[in-house]
C-alpha positions as CSV (number, residue, x, y, z in Angstrom):
1,M,26.1,89.2,135.4
2,D,26.1,92.0,137.9
3,P,27.1,94.2,139.4
4,P,28.8,94.1,140.1
5,W,29.5,95.1,140.4
6,S,35.1,100.8,142.5
7,P,32.7,102.1,145.1
8,G,30.3,103.3,142.5
9,T,30.0,106.5,140.6
10,V,30.2,109.8,142.4
11,A,28.7,113.2,141.9
12,R,30.6,115.3,139.4
13,G,33.0,117.8,140.8
14,G,32.3,121.5,140.4
15,Q,28.6,121.1,141.0
16,Q,26.7,121.2,144.2
17,C,26.9,117.5,144.5
18,P,23.9,116.6,142.3
19,S,22.2,113.3,143.3
20,Q,23.3,110.5,141.1
21,M,21.7,107.3,139.7
22,N,24.9,105.2,139.1
23,G,26.7,108.4,138.3
24,H,24.1,110.5,136.5
25,R,20.9,112.3,137.4
26,L,17.7,110.4,136.8
27,G,16.5,112.8,134.2
28,S,19.8,112.8,132.3
29,R,20.0,111.7,128.7
30,K,23.1,109.8,129.5
31,W,22.4,106.2,130.5
32,P,23.5,105.0,133.9
33,R,26.5,102.7,134.2
34,E,25.8,99.3,135.3
35,Q,24.4,96.1,137.3
36,N,26.9,95.2,140.1
37,P,27.5,96.3,143.7
38,A,30.6,94.1,143.7
39,Y,32.0,96.2,140.9
40,G,30.8,99.3,142.7
41,R,27.9,100.1,140.5
42,L,24.4,99.0,141.1
43,L,24.2,96.0,139.0
44,P,26.2,93.8,135.4
45,S,25.7,97.8,133.6
46,L,22.7,99.5,132.5
47,A,25.0,101.1,130.0
48,R,25.4,97.7,128.5
49,D,22.6,95.6,129.9
50,G,20.0,98.1,129.5
51,A,17.8,98.4,132.7
52,R,16.5,99.8,136.1
53,A,13.7,98.5,138.3
54,S,10.0,99.0,139.4
55,N,7.0,98.2,141.4
56,L,3.9,98.0,139.3
57,N,0.5,99.0,140.7
58,V,-1.7,96.2,139.5
59,K,-5.4,96.1,140.6
60,R,-6.4,92.8,141.9
61,P,-10.0,91.5,142.1
62,P,-11.6,91.8,145.6
63,R,-11.0,88.8,147.8
64,P,-14.2,86.8,148.6
65,R,-15.3,87.1,152.1
66,G,-15.5,84.2,154.5
67,R,-13.1,81.5,155.4
68,T,-11.2,79.4,153.0
69,P,-12.7,75.9,152.8
70,A,-10.8,73.3,154.8
71,R,-10.1,71.2,151.7
72,A,-8.7,74.2,149.9
73,R,-6.5,75.0,152.9
74,L,-5.3,71.4,153.1
75,A,-4.6,71.3,149.3
76,L,-2.7,74.6,149.6
77,T,-0.6,73.3,152.5
78,I,0.3,70.1,150.6
79,C,1.3,72.1,147.5
80,L,3.5,74.4,149.5
81,G,5.1,71.5,151.3
82,V,5.8,69.7,148.1
83,A,7.2,72.8,146.5
84,F,9.6,73.5,149.5
85,A,10.6,69.8,149.7
86,T,11.3,69.7,145.9
87,A,13.4,72.9,146.2
88,A,15.3,71.4,149.2
89,M,16.0,68.2,147.3
90,A,17.0,70.0,144.1
91,Q,19.3,72.5,146.0
92,T,22.1,70.6,147.8
93,V,24.3,73.6,148.3
94,S,23.8,77.2,149.2
95,V,25.6,80.2,147.7
96,R,26.8,81.1,151.3
97,D,28.6,77.7,151.4
98,Y,31.1,79.0,148.9
99,K,34.1,80.5,150.5
100,T,37.2,81.4,148.5
101,P,40.3,83.4,149.5
102,V,40.3,85.2,146.1
103,S,37.4,86.5,144.0
104,R,38.2,88.0,140.6
105,A,36.1,89.0,137.6
106,R,36.6,91.2,134.6
107,S,34.6,92.2,131.5
108,L,34.9,94.3,128.4
109,F,31.7,95.2,126.5
110,G,31.1,97.1,123.3
111,D,27.7,98.7,122.6
112,L,25.8,99.9,119.6
113,R,22.5,101.6,120.7
114,Y,19.6,103.4,119.2
115,T,17.4,105.5,121.6
116,Y,14.0,107.1,121.2
117,E,12.6,109.2,124.0
118,R,9.3,111.1,124.4
119,A,7.5,113.3,126.9
120,D,3.8,113.4,126.1
121,T,3.9,114.2,122.3
122,T,7.4,115.8,122.3
123,T,10.4,113.9,121.0
124,L,13.3,114.4,123.3
125,A,15.8,112.0,121.9
126,N,16.3,110.2,118.6
127,D,19.9,109.2,118.4
128,G,22.6,106.5,118.0
129,R,25.4,105.8,120.4
130,V,28.6,103.8,120.5
131,G,29.9,102.7,123.9
132,L,32.8,100.8,125.5
133,S,32.9,99.6,129.1
134,Y,35.5,97.8,131.1
135,D,35.2,96.3,134.6
136,L,37.9,94.7,136.8
137,F,37.1,93.2,140.2
138,Y,39.6,91.6,142.6
139,E,38.8,90.7,146.2
140,S,41.0,89.0,148.7
141,L,42.5,89.3,152.2
142,P,44.1,91.6,153.0
143,F,44.0,93.6,149.8
144,A,41.3,94.3,147.1
145,Y,40.9,96.6,144.2
146,S,38.5,97.4,141.4
147,L,38.4,99.5,138.2
148,T,35.5,100.6,136.0
149,A,35.7,102.7,132.9
150,L,33.0,103.8,130.5
151,G,33.3,105.7,127.2
152,E,30.5,106.8,125.0
153,W,30.2,108.7,121.7
154,S,26.7,109.8,120.4
155,R,25.3,111.5,117.4
156,A,21.7,112.9,117.5
157,W,19.5,114.8,115.1
158,V,18.6,118.0,117.0
159,E,16.8,121.0,115.4
160,D,17.5,120.0,111.8
161,E,21.2,119.3,112.3
162,F,23.5,116.6,113.8
163,D,24.8,117.1,117.3
164,T,27.8,115.1,118.4
165,A,28.8,114.4,122.1
166,Y,31.2,112.2,124.0
167,S,31.9,111.3,127.6
168,V,34.5,109.3,129.5
169,D,34.2,108.1,133.2
170,A,36.6,106.1,135.2
171,T,36.7,105.0,138.8
172,A,39.5,103.2,140.6
173,R,39.3,101.8,144.2
174,A,41.7,100.1,146.5
175,K,40.9,98.5,149.9
176,A,43.1,97.2,152.7
177,Y,41.6,94.9,155.3
178,A,42.6,95.2,159.0
179,S,43.3,91.4,159.1
180,R,42.8,88.2,157.2
181,T,39.9,87.1,159.5
182,H,37.8,90.3,159.7
183,D,36.0,92.4,157.2
184,L,37.0,95.8,158.6
185,F,38.8,97.8,155.8
186,A,40.1,101.2,154.8
187,A,39.5,102.4,151.2
188,F,40.8,104.9,148.7
189,T,38.8,105.9,145.7
190,A,39.6,108.1,142.7
191,D,37.1,109.2,140.1
192,E,37.5,111.2,136.9
193,S,35.0,112.1,134.3
194,V,35.1,114.4,131.2
195,T,32.3,115.4,128.8
196,R,32.3,117.4,125.7
197,G,32.0,121.1,126.6
198,D,33.8,120.8,129.9
199,D,36.7,123.1,130.6
200,R,38.6,120.2,132.2
201,P,38.0,116.8,133.7
202,A,36.1,116.5,137.0
203,T,38.3,114.7,139.5
204,N,37.7,113.7,143.1
205,V,39.1,111.3,145.8
206,T,37.4,109.7,148.8
207,L,39.0,108.2,151.9
208,A,36.7,105.9,153.8
209,V,36.5,103.1,156.4
210,G,34.0,100.3,156.2
211,W,32.9,96.7,156.9
212,G,32.0,93.9,154.5
213,R,33.2,92.2,151.4
214,F,31.8,90.5,148.2
215,I,32.5,87.0,147.0
216,D,32.1,85.9,143.4
217,A,30.2,82.7,143.5
218,T,29.9,82.3,139.7
219,A,32.0,79.2,139.8
220,L,29.6,77.5,142.1
221,R,26.7,78.5,139.8
222,K,28.5,76.7,137.0
223,A,29.1,73.6,139.2
224,V,25.3,73.5,140.0
225,R,24.5,73.9,136.3
226,I,26.9,70.9,135.4
227,D,25.2,68.9,138.2
228,T,21.8,69.6,136.7
229,Y,22.9,68.5,133.2
230,F,24.4,65.3,134.7
231,V,21.2,64.3,136.4
232,D,19.0,65.2,133.4
233,E,21.1,63.1,131.0
234,G,21.8,60.1,133.3
235,V,25.5,60.8,133.8
236,T,24.7,60.7,137.6
237,T,22.0,58.9,139.4
238,A,21.2,61.7,141.8
239,R,22.3,65.2,142.8
240,M,25.9,65.4,143.9
241,P,26.4,66.3,147.6
242,R,27.4,69.7,148.8
243,E,31.1,68.8,149.3
244,S,31.4,67.6,145.7
245,L,29.8,70.7,144.2
246,L,32.1,72.9,146.3
247,A,35.1,70.9,145.1
248,I,34.1,71.3,141.5
249,A,33.5,75.0,142.0
250,H,37.0,75.5,143.3
251,I,38.4,73.5,140.4
252,I,36.5,75.8,138.0
253,E,37.9,78.8,139.8
254,S,41.4,77.4,139.3
255,K,41.3,77.7,135.5
256,R,44.2,80.2,135.5
257,A,46.4,77.9,137.5
258,Y,45.7,74.9,135.2
259,R,46.5,77.1,132.2
260,Q,49.8,78.3,133.6
261,D,50.9,74.8,134.7
262,H,49.9,72.9,131.5
263,G,49.9,75.5,128.8
264,A,47.0,77.0,126.7
265,D,46.9,74.1,124.3
266,T,46.5,71.2,126.8
267,Y,45.3,72.6,130.1
268,R,41.6,71.6,129.3
269,K,42.5,67.9,129.5
270,Y,43.8,68.2,133.0
271,W,41.1,70.7,134.1
272,F,38.3,68.5,132.9
273,G,40.0,65.5,134.4
274,A,40.0,67.1,137.8
275,I,36.3,67.9,137.5
276,E,35.6,64.3,136.5
277,A,37.6,63.0,139.5
278,A,35.6,65.2,141.9
279,A,32.3,64.0,140.3
280,A,33.5,60.4,140.7
281,A,34.3,61.0,144.4
282,S,30.6,62.0,144.9
283,G,29.6,58.3,144.6
284,V,26.6,59.1,142.3
285,L,28.1,58.5,138.8
286,A,26.1,56.1,136.7
287,G,29.2,54.7,135.1
288,D,33.0,54.6,135.4
289,G,33.3,58.2,134.3
290,I,31.3,61.2,133.0
291,G,31.8,59.9,129.4
292,A,31.5,61.9,126.2
293,A,28.1,63.3,127.0
294,G,29.3,64.6,130.4
295,A,32.5,66.1,128.9
296,F,30.4,67.9,126.3
297,R,28.2,69.4,128.9
298,V,31.2,70.5,131.0
299,E,32.6,72.3,128.0
300,E,29.3,73.8,127.1
301,V,28.8,75.3,130.6
302,L,32.4,76.5,130.9
303,F,32.8,78.0,127.4
304,R,29.6,78.4,125.5
305,E,26.6,78.8,127.8
306,N,25.7,82.3,129.0
307,I,25.9,82.4,132.8
308,G,25.9,85.8,134.5
309,D,28.0,86.8,137.4
310,R,26.7,85.6,140.8
311,F,27.9,87.7,143.7
312,Y,26.9,87.7,147.4
313,G,27.8,89.9,150.3
314,F,27.4,93.4,151.6
315,E,29.4,96.5,152.3
316,F,29.0,99.6,154.4
317,A,31.5,102.5,154.1
318,S,31.7,106.0,155.5
319,G,34.3,108.6,154.5
320,V,35.2,112.1,153.3
321,R,35.2,113.1,149.7
322,H,37.5,115.9,148.3
323,D,36.9,117.5,144.9
324,L,40.2,118.2,143.3
325,T,39.1,119.8,140.0
326,S,35.7,120.8,138.5
327,P,34.5,120.9,134.9
328,D,34.1,124.7,135.2
329,S,37.5,126.2,135.6
330,T,35.9,129.5,137.0
331,A,33.9,127.7,139.7
332,D,35.1,127.6,143.4
333,R,36.2,124.2,144.7
334,I,33.5,122.4,146.7
335,A,34.3,121.9,150.4
336,P,34.9,118.4,151.7
337,R,31.7,116.3,152.1
338,V,30.8,113.2,154.0
339,D,30.1,110.2,151.8
340,V,28.2,107.1,153.1
341,T,27.5,104.1,150.9
342,A,25.8,100.7,151.5
343,R,25.6,97.9,149.0
344,Y,24.2,94.4,149.0
345,A,24.0,91.5,146.5
346,R,22.8,87.9,146.7
347,P,21.3,85.2,144.4
348,I,17.8,84.3,145.7
349,R,18.0,81.1,143.6
350,W,20.6,80.1,141.1
351,S,18.5,81.7,138.3
352,T,18.0,85.0,140.0
353,Q,20.1,87.8,141.5
354,I,19.1,90.8,143.5
355,D,21.2,93.9,144.1
356,A,20.7,97.1,146.1
357,R,22.7,100.2,146.7
358,A,22.2,103.5,148.7
359,R,24.4,106.6,148.9
360,L,24.3,109.7,151.1
361,N,26.4,112.8,150.4
362,A,26.3,115.9,152.6
363,P,28.5,118.9,153.4
364,L,30.8,118.8,156.4
365,D,29.7,122.2,157.9
366,S,26.8,123.6,159.9
367,D,24.3,122.5,157.2
368,V,25.2,118.8,157.7
369,G,21.9,116.8,157.9
370,R,19.9,119.6,156.4
371,V,21.5,119.8,153.0
372,F,22.1,116.4,151.3
373,D,21.9,114.2,148.3
374,L,20.5,110.7,148.6
375,D,20.2,108.1,145.8
376,A,19.2,104.5,146.1
377,S,18.4,101.7,143.7
378,A,17.4,98.1,143.7
379,G,17.5,95.5,140.9
380,Y,16.3,92.0,140.1
381,L,17.7,89.7,137.4
382,Y,15.9,86.5,136.3
383,E,17.3,84.0,133.8
384,L,14.2,83.0,131.9
385,T,16.2,80.6,129.7
386,N,19.8,80.1,128.8
387,R,19.1,82.6,126.0
388,V,16.8,85.2,127.6
389,D,17.3,87.2,130.8
390,F,14.8,89.7,132.3
391,R,16.0,92.6,134.4
392,L,13.9,95.0,136.5
393,E,15.4,98.0,138.3
394,Y,14.0,100.9,140.3
395,A,16.0,104.1,141.3
396,I,15.1,107.1,143.5
397,D,17.0,110.4,143.8
398,V,16.4,112.8,146.7
399,H,18.1,116.2,146.6
400,R,17.9,119.0,149.1
401,P,20.0,121.9,147.8
402,A,19.6,124.4,150.7
403,V,18.5,124.7,154.3
404,G,14.7,125.0,154.4
405,A,14.2,124.1,150.8
406,D,11.9,121.3,149.7
407,A,13.5,118.0,148.9
408,L,13.5,117.3,145.1
409,L,12.4,113.8,144.2
410,S,13.1,111.9,141.0
411,H,12.2,108.3,140.0
412,A,13.3,105.9,137.3
413,V,11.9,102.5,136.3
414,L,13.8,100.3,133.8
415,P,12.5,96.9,132.7
416,S,14.6,95.1,130.0
417,F,15.0,91.8,128.2
418,L,18.5,90.5,127.3
419,L,18.4,88.2,124.3
420,Y,21.6,86.2,123.6
421,L,21.9,86.0,119.8
422,E,25.3,84.2,119.8
423,D,27.8,83.1,122.5
424,Q,28.9,86.7,123.3
425,L,26.4,88.8,121.3
426,R,23.3,90.1,123.0
427,L,20.4,92.2,121.9
428,V,19.0,94.3,124.8
429,A,15.5,95.8,124.6
430,T,14.7,98.4,127.3
431,V,11.8,100.6,128.2
432,R,12.9,103.4,130.5
433,L,10.3,105.4,132.5
434,I,11.7,108.5,134.2
435,K,10.0,111.2,136.5
436,P,12.5,114.1,136.7
437,V,12.0,116.9,139.2
438,H,9.1,119.3,138.2
439,E,8.6,117.5,134.9
440,E,6.2,115.0,133.5
441,W,7.0,111.3,133.1
442,R,9.3,110.5,130.2
443,Q,9.3,107.3,128.2
444,E,12.4,106.0,126.5
445,V,12.8,102.9,124.3
446,A,16.3,101.6,123.4
447,L,17.7,98.8,121.4
448,T,21.3,97.8,122.2
449,L,23.5,95.4,120.3
450,N,26.0,94.3,122.9
451,Y,29.2,92.3,122.4
452,K,31.2,90.8,125.3
453,A,34.9,90.8,124.4
454,L,36.1,89.6,127.8
C-alpha cells in the first residue's frame, strides 16, 4: 500500500476554507488523492487505488431468548482458545517490534479511468480520465520529508459536446525533530494546486509543531511472507523466531546498500546470501541451506509478488496556515487560520491495514471555535489473495461557514476491489456513494487501469 501515506491535502486558497476529503469536497467530481497517513493522505491513493470506507446497516435476525446451553458455551470457548493459540503460534513477531532509523518509500502510478455517476435517474458524469501520481516518503531522526504530486486530465461528454479539464496538485513537507530520542518535531508544509479556469495557482504554507512519527514496516511484512513460504514448502521445520525475522527484514531494507556495494548486476547474489545466512542462524532450516526452492520464493516475494505498504505510527500536529495566493485574482487574501491534524496507521494482521485521519481548520479571530471546517476519514485494506485486495473507506465533512449557521454535513462511502492483472498492472473497480450537502445520494461506478512505474 497506503497511505501513506506531506501532511495531507489542504483547503484551496482563495475560498472560505472549504472542508476537504483528502483535498476535495465530498461532492466534488474530482476523485480524492490517496490511502496513506504516512504519505500525508488518508491511505495508498483513492486517485489510483479507487476507494473510501463505510459502515453498512445490516438487519440481523433476533437473538433467541434464554441462556446459551453450557455445551455451546464450552464449544465456543474452546474454538476461541484454539483460534487465539493458532494466531499466537503463527505470528512470532509483531509490527511494533520493527524499529529502523530510516524509513523510505516512493511510488509512481499512471491511471486510465472511466467514470459513470448518477443521482436518481440523472446522469452526472460519463467521462474518461488520465492521471499521474507520485509519492515520496522519508522518515528518520532528526530530519524527515515527503512529497506528493497528482496530475489529472479528463474529457467528458456534457450537453452534446466534449468538455476538457485538467488539474495539478502538489504538497511538500519537511520535519525537524527536537532530538534523536523523542518524537517532538517542527514542520513546514507548502501546497500548490491549479485547475483549468483558475486565474492563478492556489498556494499556501503551514508552520506547525507536533508529536509522533511513522515507520515503514513493509520489509518485515516481506520477511514474514518468506517465512510462511519456507514453512509451507518444507524449507524450514518451524516458524523462524522473532530475532531472525527482524534480521531478515533489516537485510531486505538494506537493498540500496547492497546495490551500491556490489553493483546492479551482482548485488542479488550477496543480498540473497545474507538472507540465507540469517535463516540458517534461526536453527530451523530443514537442510544445509534454503536451496533452489527457497531462493525462488525469496525472489518472488522481493520482486514479483504484490505486497502493499505496511506503515504503523501516529502523528498529531497543530499550526498556523497562511494563504499566499488564491485562484481568484480579485478575491481578498484569507486571514491566517489554525490547522490541527491527527493521523494513525497500523496493520491489524499482516494481511490488513487500517488508517485514519482527522483535520480541523478554523479562523484565528473572534469566531474561532464557532466557524470551522472538520473532515475525517478511516480506511480498511484487506489482502484477500496475492492477486486481489479489498478496500473500504468512509469520510465525513463538517462545515460551519458563519457564526450561528447550521453545520453542513457530507458523507462518502467507497468500497473497491483491486485486481492485479500483471506484476505492476492493476484493475480497480470502485463504487462511490456520496451524500453532498442539501442533495440526494449519488452513486458513482469507476473502472481504473492502474500501472505502477516505481
